[in-house]
C-alpha positions in Angstrom: -14.1 100.9 -14.6 -10.4 101.4 -14.2 -9.8 97.6 -14.7 -10.7 97.6 -18.4 -7.0 97.7 -19.5 -5.5 96.3 -16.3 -2.8 93.8 -17.1 -2.7 90.3 -15.4 -0.4 90.1 -12.4 2.3 89.0 -11.9 3.6 90.9 -15.0 2.8 89.2 -18.3 0.5 86.7 -16.7 3.3 84.4 -15.8 2.3 82.1 -12.9 4.0 82.9 -9.6 5.5 79.4 -9.4 7.4 80.0 -12.7 9.2 83.1 -11.4 12.8 82.6 -10.4 12.0 84.3 -7.1 8.4 84.1 -5.9 8.9 86.9 -3.4 9.6 89.1 -6.4 6.4 87.8 -8.1 4.4 88.6 -5.0 5.9 92.1 -4.8 5.0 92.6 -8.5 1.4 91.5 -7.6 1.3 93.9 -4.7 2.6 96.8 -6.8 0.0 96.1 -9.4 -2.8 96.0 -6.8 -1.5 99.3 -5.4 -1.7 100.9 -8.8 -5.2 99.5 -9.4 -6.4 100.7 -6.0 -5.1 104.2 -6.7 -6.9 104.2 -10.0 -10.1 103.0 -8.2 -9.8 105.7 -5.6 -9.2 108.4 -8.3 -12.3 107.1 -10.2 -14.3 107.4 -7.0 -13.0 110.9 -6.4 -14.1 112.0 -9.9 -17.5 110.3 -9.5 -18.0 111.9 -6.1 -16.9 115.3 -7.1 -19.3 117.8 -5.5 -21.1 115.1 -3.5 -20.7 116.0 0.2 -23.0 113.3 1.6 -21.0 110.3 0.3 -18.2 108.8 2.5 -14.8 108.4 0.8 -13.8 104.9 -0.3 -11.4 103.2 2.2 -8.5 101.1 1.3 -10.4 98.0 2.6 -13.4 98.8 0.4 -11.1 99.4 -2.6 -9.4 96.0 -2.0 -12.8 94.3 -1.8 -13.9 95.9 -5.1 -10.6 94.9 -6.6 -11.1 91.3 -5.5 -14.6 91.3 -7.1 -13.3 92.7 -10.3 -10.3 90.3 -10.2 -12.7 87.3 -9.9 -14.9 88.6 -12.7 -11.8 89.1 -14.9 -10.6 85.6 -14.1 -14.0 84.1 -14.9 -14.0 85.8 -18.3 -10.4 84.6 -19.0 -11.4 81.0 -18.2 -14.5 81.2 -20.3 -12.5 82.5 -23.3 -9.5 80.2 -22.7 -10.6 77.1 -20.8 -7.1 75.7 -20.1 -6.7 73.8 -16.8 -3.5 74.8 -15.0 -1.1 71.9 -14.8 0.2 70.4 -11.6 3.7 71.6 -12.5 2.5 75.1 -12.6 1.1 74.9 -9.1 4.2 73.5 -7.4 7.5 75.3 -6.8 10.7 74.1 -8.4 13.0 72.0 -6.2 15.4 74.9 -6.1 12.7 77.3 -4.9 11.5 74.8 -2.4 14.9 74.4 -0.9 15.4 78.1 -0.7 12.2 78.5 1.2 13.1 76.0 3.9 16.8 76.9 4.1 17.8 78.0 7.6 19.4 81.4 7.0 20.0 82.5 10.6 19.1 82.1 14.2 18.7 85.9 14.9 15.2 85.4 16.4 16.2 82.6 18.8 14.7 84.5 21.8 11.2 84.8 20.3 8.3 82.9 21.8 9.2 83.0 25.5 6.2 80.9 26.4 7.8 77.9 24.7 10.9 77.8 26.9 11.2 74.5 28.7 12.7 73.3 31.9 16.4 72.8 30.9 17.7 69.3 30.4 19.7 68.1 33.4 23.3 66.8 33.5 24.7 64.4 36.1 26.6 65.9 38.9 29.3 64.3 41.0 28.0 62.9 44.3 29.1 65.2 47.2 31.5 63.5 49.6 32.1 66.5 51.9 31.8 65.8 55.6 29.9 68.4 57.5 30.0 67.1 61.1 32.9 66.8 63.5 32.1 63.4 65.0 33.4 60.8 62.5 31.4 58.0 64.0 28.0 59.6 64.3 28.0 62.3 61.6 25.3 62.0 58.9 26.2 60.6 55.5 27.7 63.0 52.9 25.3 65.3 51.1 24.3 63.9 47.8 23.2 65.5 44.6 21.8 62.2 43.2 20.3 59.1 44.8 22.2 55.9 45.0 21.4 54.9 41.4 22.1 58.4 40.1 18.5 58.7 38.9 18.0 62.3 40.0 20.0 64.9 38.1 20.5 68.4 39.3 23.0 70.0 36.9 21.1 71.9 34.2 22.2 72.6 30.7 19.7 75.4 30.1 18.7 73.6 26.9 15.5 72.0 26.1 14.0 72.0 22.7 14.2 75.0 20.4 11.3 75.0 18.0 12.8 76.1 14.7 9.7 77.2 12.8 10.1 77.8 9.1 7.7 79.5 6.8 7.9 81.0 3.4 10.8 83.5 3.4 12.4 83.0 6.8 12.7 81.2 10.1 12.2 81.9 13.8 13.5 79.9 16.7 11.6 79.5 19.9 12.2 77.2 22.9 9.8 75.3 25.2 9.1 75.6 28.9 7.7 73.1 31.3 8.4 69.5 32.3 7.5 68.5 28.8 8.7 70.4 25.9 11.2 73.5 24.5 15.6 71.5 25.3 17.8 73.7 24.9 18.0 72.8 21.2 15.8 73.0 18.1 12.8 71.2 16.8 11.6 72.5 13.5 8.4 73.9 12.1 8.2 74.4 8.3 5.0 76.0 7.2 4.1 75.1 3.6 5.3 77.7 1.2 2.9 77.3 -1.7 -0.7 77.1 -2.6 -3.0 74.0 -2.6 -3.3 71.3 -5.1 -6.7 72.4 -6.4 -7.0 76.1 -5.7 -4.7 78.9 -6.5 -5.3 81.6 -3.8 -6.5 84.9 -5.0 -4.1 87.9 -4.8 -5.8 89.2 -1.7 -5.3 85.9 0.2 -1.7 85.8 -1.0 -1.1 89.3 0.4 -2.7 88.4 3.7 -0.6 85.2 3.8 2.6 87.2 3.2 1.6 89.8 5.8 1.0 87.0 8.3 4.4 85.5 7.5 6.2 88.8 8.2 4.3 89.3 11.5 5.1 85.7 12.5 8.8 86.2 11.8 8.7 89.3 14.1 7.1 87.2 16.9 3.7 88.9 16.6 1.8 85.6 16.5 -1.7 86.9 17.3 -1.6 89.4 14.5 -0.2 86.7 12.2 -3.1 84.4 13.1 -5.6 87.2 12.2 -4.0 87.5 8.8 -4.0 83.7 8.2 -7.6 83.5 9.4 -8.6 86.0 6.7 -6.5 84.3 4.0 -8.3 81.0 4.9 -11.7 82.7 4.9 -11.0 83.9 1.3 -9.6 80.5 0.3 -10.7 77.6 2.5 -8.3 75.2 0.7 -5.2 77.3 1.3 -3.0 74.6 2.9 0.0 77.0 3.4 -2.1 79.3 5.5 -3.3 76.4 7.7 0.3 75.3 8.1 1.5 78.7 9.0 -1.4 79.4 11.3 -0.5 76.1 13.0 3.1 77.4 13.5 1.8 80.7 15.0 -0.6 78.9 17.3 2.1 76.5 18.4 4.4 79.5 19.2 1.6 80.7 21.6 1.4 77.3 23.3 -1.9 76.4 21.6 -0.6 73.1 20.4 -3.9 71.2 20.1 -5.2 74.0 17.9 -1.9 73.9 16.0 -2.3 70.1 15.4 -5.8 70.7 14.1 -4.4 73.2 11.5 -1.6 70.8 10.5 -4.2 68.0 10.1 -6.1 70.3 7.8 -3.0 71.1 5.7 -2.2 67.4 5.4 -5.8 66.5 4.5 -5.9 69.1 1.7 -2.6 67.7 0.3 -3.0 64.0 1.0 -3.5 62.9 -2.6 -0.6 64.6 -4.3 3.0 65.4 -3.9 3.5 68.8 -2.4 6.2 70.7 -0.5 3.8 71.6 2.3 3.0 68.0 3.1 6.3 67.0 4.6 6.5 70.5 6.2 3.1 69.9 7.9 4.1 66.5 9.2 7.3 67.9 10.6 5.5 70.8 12.3 2.8 68.5 13.7 5.7 66.5 15.2 6.9 69.6 17.0 3.5 70.2 18.6 3.1 66.5 19.6 6.6 66.8 21.2 5.5 69.9 23.1 2.5 68.0 24.5 4.7 65.1 25.6 3.3 62.9 22.8 6.8 61.5 21.9 5.7 58.5 19.9 3.3 60.5 17.8 6.1 63.1 17.2 8.5 60.4 16.0 5.8 59.0 13.7 5.4 62.4 12.1 9.1 62.9 11.7 9.4 59.5 10.1 6.7 60.5 7.6 8.4 63.8 6.8 11.7 62.0 6.2 9.9 59.4 4.0 8.5 62.2 1.9 11.8 64.1 1.8 14.8 61.9 2.7 17.2 64.9 2.7 15.2 66.9 5.1 17.9 67.8 7.7 15.4 69.4 10.1 13.3 66.3 10.5 16.4 64.2 11.4 17.3 66.9 13.9 13.8 66.9 15.4 13.6 63.2 15.6 17.0 63.1 17.3 15.7 65.6 19.8 12.8 63.4 20.8 15.0 60.3 21.0 17.4 62.2 23.3 14.4 63.1 25.5 13.5 59.4 25.7 17.1 58.6 26.7 17.8 56.8 23.4 21.0 58.7 23.0 22.8 56.4 20.5 19.8 56.7 18.2 19.6 60.4 18.8 23.3 60.8 17.9 22.7 58.9 14.6 19.9 61.3 13.8 22.1 64.4 14.6 24.9 62.8 12.5 22.6 62.7 9.5 21.3 66.2 10.2 24.8 67.5 10.3 25.7 65.6 7.1 22.8 67.3 5.3 23.4 70.7 6.9 26.8 71.2 8.4 26.2 74.9 9.3 23.3 74.4 11.7 24.8 75.0 15.2 21.9 73.5 17.2 22.5 70.1 15.7 26.1 70.1 17.1 24.7 71.4 20.4 22.1 68.7 20.7 24.6 66.0 19.8 26.8 67.4 22.5 24.1 66.9 25.0 23.6 63.3 23.9 27.3 62.6 24.1 27.4 64.2 27.6 24.4 62.0 28.7 26.5 59.0 27.7 29.5 60.2 29.7 31.4 61.0 26.5 32.6 64.4 27.7 35.4 64.7 25.2 33.1 64.2 22.3 30.6 66.5 23.9 33.1 69.3 24.3 34.1 68.9 20.6 30.5 69.3 19.6 30.0 72.4 21.9 33.2 73.9 20.4 31.8 73.5 16.9 28.4 75.0 17.9 30.2 78.0 19.4 32.4 78.4 16.3 29.3 78.6 14.1 27.5 80.8 16.6 29.8 82.7 18.9 27.0 84.1 21.1 25.5 80.7 21.7 25.0 80.9 25.4 23.5 77.4 25.8 26.6 75.9 24.1 28.8 77.6 26.6 26.6 76.3 29.3 26.7 72.8 27.9 30.5 72.9 27.5 30.8 74.1 31.1 28.9 71.1 32.3 31.1 68.7 30.3 34.2 70.4 31.6 33.0 70.2 35.2 32.3 66.5 34.7 35.8 66.1 33.4 37.3 67.8 36.4 38.1 71.1 34.6 36.4 73.3 37.3 38.0 76.6 36.5 37.4 76.2 32.8 33.8 75.3 33.6 33.3 78.5 35.6 34.7 80.5 32.7 32.1 78.9 30.4 29.3 79.7 32.8 30.6 83.3 33.1 30.4 83.6 29.3 26.9 82.2 29.1 25.8 84.7 31.8 27.6 87.6 30.1 26.0 86.9 26.8 22.5 87.0 28.3 23.0 89.6 31.0 20.6 92.1 29.5 17.6 89.8 28.9 15.7 87.0 30.5 16.6 83.6 29.0 16.5 80.0 30.1 20.3 79.8 29.9 20.8 82.6 32.5 19.3 80.9 35.6 20.6 77.5 34.6 24.1 79.0 34.2 23.9 80.7 37.6 22.8 77.4 39.2 25.5 75.4 37.4 28.2 77.9 38.4 27.0 77.5 42.0 27.4 73.8 41.8 31.1 74.2 40.7 31.8 76.8 43.4 30.3 74.5 46.0 32.5 71.7 44.8 35.4 74.1 45.3 34.1 74.8 48.9 33.4 78.4 47.9 30.0 78.1 49.7 29.1 81.8 50.0 29.8 82.4 46.3 27.8 79.3 45.5 24.9 80.5 47.7 24.9 83.9 45.8 24.7 82.1 42.5 21.8 79.9 43.6 20.0 82.9 45.0 20.4 84.7 41.6 19.0 81.7 39.8 16.0 81.6 42.2 15.4 85.3 41.7 15.2 84.7 37.9 13.1 81.6 38.3 11.4 81.2 41.7 10.3 77.6 41.0 13.7 76.3 39.9 14.2 73.1 41.8 17.9 72.6 41.2 18.8 76.0 42.7 16.8 75.3 45.9 18.4 71.9 46.2 21.9 73.2 45.5 21.5 76.2 47.9 20.3 73.8 50.6 23.4 71.7 50.2 25.6 74.8 50.3 23.8 76.1 53.5 24.3 72.6 55.1 28.0 72.6 54.3 28.2 76.0 55.8 26.5 74.6 58.9 23.5 76.8 58.4 21.2 73.9 59.0 17.9 75.8 59.5 18.4 77.6 56.3 19.2 74.3 54.6 16.1 72.7 55.9 14.0 75.6 54.5 15.5 75.2 51.1 15.1 71.5 51.1 11.5 71.9 52.1 10.9 74.2 49.1 12.7 71.8 46.8 10.4 69.0 48.0 7.4 71.1 47.2 8.6 71.4 43.7 9.6 67.8 43.3 8.4 65.4 46.0 10.1 62.4 44.4 13.8 63.3 44.8 15.3 60.8 47.3 18.5 62.9 47.7 16.7 65.9 49.0 14.8 63.9 51.6 18.1 62.2 52.6 19.9 65.6 52.9 17.0 67.2 54.9 17.0 64.2 57.2 20.8 64.7 57.8 20.1 68.3 58.7 17.4 67.3 61.1 19.7 64.7 62.6 22.5 67.3 63.1 19.9 69.5 65.0 19.0 66.4 67.1 15.5 66.3 65.8 15.6 62.6 65.4 11.9 61.9 64.7 12.0 64.4 61.8 15.2 62.9 60.6 13.8 59.3 60.6 10.7 60.4 58.8 12.7 62.0 56.0 15.1 59.0 55.8 12.1 56.7 55.6 10.9 58.6 52.6 14.3 58.6 51.0 14.5 54.8 51.3 10.9 54.4 50.0 11.9 56.3 46.9 15.3 54.6 46.6 15.4 51.2 48.3 19.2 50.7 47.8 20.1 54.1 49.2 23.1 53.1 51.5 23.7 56.6 52.9 20.0 56.8 54.0 20.2 53.5 55.9 23.4 54.6 57.5 21.9 57.9 58.7 18.7 56.3 59.8 20.7 53.8 61.8 22.5 56.6 63.7 19.2 58.4 64.3 17.6 55.2 65.7 20.5 54.7 68.0 20.1 58.2 69.5 16.3 57.6 69.8 16.8 54.5 71.9 15.9 52.0 69.1 19.0 49.9 69.3 17.7 47.0 67.2 16.4 49.3 64.5 19.8 51.0 64.5 21.6 47.6 64.1 19.3 46.5 61.3 19.8 49.7 59.3 23.6 49.7 59.8 23.8 46.1 58.7 21.8 47.0 55.6 24.1 50.0 54.9 27.2 47.7 55.2 25.6 45.2 52.7 24.9 48.0 50.2 28.3 49.6 50.6 29.9 46.3 49.8 27.6 45.6 46.9 28.0 49.0 45.4 31.8 49.2 46.0 32.2 52.9 46.0 32.1 54.0 49.6 35.0 52.3 51.5 35.3 55.2 54.0 31.6 55.0 54.9 31.7 51.2 55.0 34.4 51.4 57.6 32.4 53.9 59.7 29.3 51.8 59.5 31.2 48.7 60.7 32.8 50.6 63.6 29.4 51.9 64.7 27.9 48.3 64.5 30.7 47.0 66.7 29.9 49.7 69.3 26.2 48.9 69.3 26.7 45.1 69.4 29.7 45.2 71.8 
């Protein structure tokens, strides 16, 4: 056999975990295996010389024979030198561990398209434009939010970016759907070492490394195949379970991913191991993707308990808290993440979103500036800064930011592109550039045909352009996508009222008031619609309610005066 004088690999029999760079150790192992396989193939060729009826040995068969010989050799070594490997030998050094989980770049941020989420929304200013000539009877102004501002239409193009980390690299993906992938990261960190009780054989290590490389390239299905084989060879290979979970999660198979993370945690539950906090953090990402926010926070808490300087877990927990509207707590988590890793642009980006949600636009702009400084092609950060500038009244600057976000992504489909088009449309509509706004909303809809904010925004732009039938069509589509937005029902009711379809107007305004009982504009419009339908008492009751709400809310003096004037006419 060609193995009689084969040296132990890595070179000199030094355990992989004792190498300064384990990737070098694995490469040394692979080179040694290649030499052994070549010797095996040469031995077969000599043995088979002149035998035409025997099939040549394949690489797979050679590896299988090598695996068998390797196990035989190991058994003989253990019999002759029965020394149990120490726990220290099986764990990476702290420096190696940190190197494995270090975020080196965001070059693969676009991978995993299936994980992109519906972008987080930002509050718009209520529209106060009058669209009808008769000041007494015109419908209330078009609104982007309901009376309490509960419905948000401005989109940041940023949900949750899953930053998945495995041995030797990272890959960022983002979520899609009503539940996450913000536009910002949550982090997966597959375990980079072997299990507590079993050192994987060289073949399983090679398969694991192959799977890692495929995963980094976004080839998740092929990566899973490699991890499957690694686990088949070594059923206690926790790193392979953890990494297979990351690949499954990237494919949207989060329940299966959680099962893998559970297995990785179960294998490692009785000992301190790098992969344990990684598995908890990764499982948190999958729980978040499924909308299981409390379970996600619990996992991040556990990851932080195991590794108090784990910046990514603080970042992920902040992401969940931001999703829950706990922005102050989210900012505290992002602060800690930035303190631990000041070069991770998504943490600044996410903190910017939280500041923006709190109305702290100056702080938000500062965070977006830093994110862009660290990552000049960070389209989502331009988009976020554009929103904060718009909210601060810097409309032209906001348009410039949305232009930049679109320019960066012009050659590929990305969540930031359709959000940026829609956001730019909102600013242009505010500047009364309605046709330009309609063009932007149309582009957003072409990129994402089920994008509610673009239909809502385009409906408003059509209405302001007095194209009421087109407005009604867009509002109708928006309602199909979200039947619980009071502002859309109010605006469609106003369009029906303008076209003198009073029954349809009243029906829509009824629904708007049902969804938002303190919606003053809706009462005002319904009062006018009742007055033209011959329902004088209904009109008076609605207008009185509108007056009450205007006075209580204190932000609509012009419309309060109009409601009072109309009441006098009806009661006079």
